[in-house]
C-alpha positions in Angstrom: 4.7 -7.7 -14.0 2.2 -5.0 -13.7 2.2 -1.6 -14.3 0.5 1.9 -13.2 1.3 5.0 -14.5 1.7 4.9 -18.2 0.5 6.5 -20.5 0.5 5.3 -24.2 4.1 3.5 -23.1 6.0 6.8 -21.8 6.3 7.2 -18.6 6.0 11.2 -17.0 8.7 13.0 -16.9 10.6 13.4 -13.9 7.9 11.2 -11.6 9.8 8.6 -9.1 8.7 5.1 -9.9 8.7 2.9 -6.6 8.5 -1.1 -6.8 5.9 -3.1 -4.8 6.8 -6.1 -4.1 3.5 -8.8 -2.7 4.0 -11.5 -0.6 3.9 -14.5 -0.6 2.7 -14.0 -4.1 5.5 -12.4 -5.4 3.4 -10.0 -7.4 4.9 -7.1 -8.1 4.6 -3.5 -9.4 5.4 -0.1 -9.9 3.9 2.9 -8.9 3.8 6.4 -8.6 6.2 8.0 -5.7 3.1 8.7 -2.9 0.5 6.3 -4.1 -0.6 4.3 -1.5 0.0 0.3 -0.6 -3.9 0.1 -0.5 -3.8 1.5 -4.9 -0.8 -0.5 -5.2 -2.2 -3.4 -4.5 -5.3 -3.2 -6.4 -2.7 -2.3 -9.2 -1.5 -5.9 -8.8 -4.4 -7.7 -9.1 -4.4 -8.7 -4.8 -7.8 -8.5 -2.7 -7.6 -5.8 -0.3 -10.3 -5.7 2.6 -12.0 -2.4 3.3 -15.2 -1.5 4.0 -14.6 2.2 4.1 -14.0 3.3 0.6 -10.3 3.0 2.3 -10.7 6.8 3.8 -8.5 4.1 7.4 -12.5 4.0 9.6 -13.0 -0.1 9.0 -9.1 -0.7 9.6 -9.8 -3.5 7.9 -7.1 -3.0 5.4 -3.6 -3.6 7.0 -0.6 -5.1 6.0 3.1 -5.4 7.0 5.7 -4.0 6.1 8.2 -6.0 5.6 10.7 -3.7 4.3 11.1 -0.6 2.6 10.0 3.1 3.5 6.5 4.3 4.0 5.1 7.7 5.1 5.4 8.4 8.9 1.9 6.4 10.4 -0.4 9.4 11.0 -2.6 10.5 14.5 -5.5 9.4 12.7 -4.0 6.7 10.9 -2.7 5.3 14.6 -6.3 6.1 16.0 -7.8 3.7 13.7 -6.0 0.9 14.6 -6.5 1.1 18.1 -10.3 1.7 18.4 -10.6 -1.2 15.9 -7.9 -3.4 17.6 -5.3 -3.6 15.0 -1.7 -5.0 15.8 0.0 -1.2 16.1 3.0 -2.6 13.6 0.6 -3.1 10.3 0.1 -0.3 8.9 -3.4 0.7 6.8 -3.2 0.5 3.5 -5.4 3.2 2.2 -3.1 5.4 4.6 0.6 4.6 3.7 2.5 6.2 1.6 5.1 4.7 -0.9 8.3 6.3 -0.1 10.7 3.6 -2.0 10.5 0.1 -2.8 9.4 -1.9 -0.1 8.2 -5.3 0.0 4.2 -6.2 1.7 2.5 -8.7 3.0 -1.1 -9.5 4.6 -2.8 -12.5 6.4 -5.2 -13.2 3.5 -2.5 -12.7 0.4 
C-alpha cells in the first residue's frame, strides 16, 4: 500500500490518517484527513485528468465516491460542474477533502 505523510517512518503526532481505496484497481493509500482526493490518487500513482492545476476550473478530475465521508460540495465546485456539464453525482478530486476512509472510482481507471 502506498503511504503519504510519513517522515523517516514516523507518523506526525496527533494526525488522523484516512485510507483511500480506488476501484477497480484496488490500490490503497493513506493520507492525512483534509487531503484532497486528487492528492490521494496521485499518491497512489493513479492518473487523474486535469488541466487547471487542481483549482476546480476545468472539472476534468471528476470521481465517484462509492462510500465514506468527504467534504460538503462547495458552491464553487457545484458551479464548475454545471458549467462543464459534469455529472452532479461526481466530485471534483481537486476540491473534495477527505473526512475519513473512502472508496472511490473514476471512469478512466
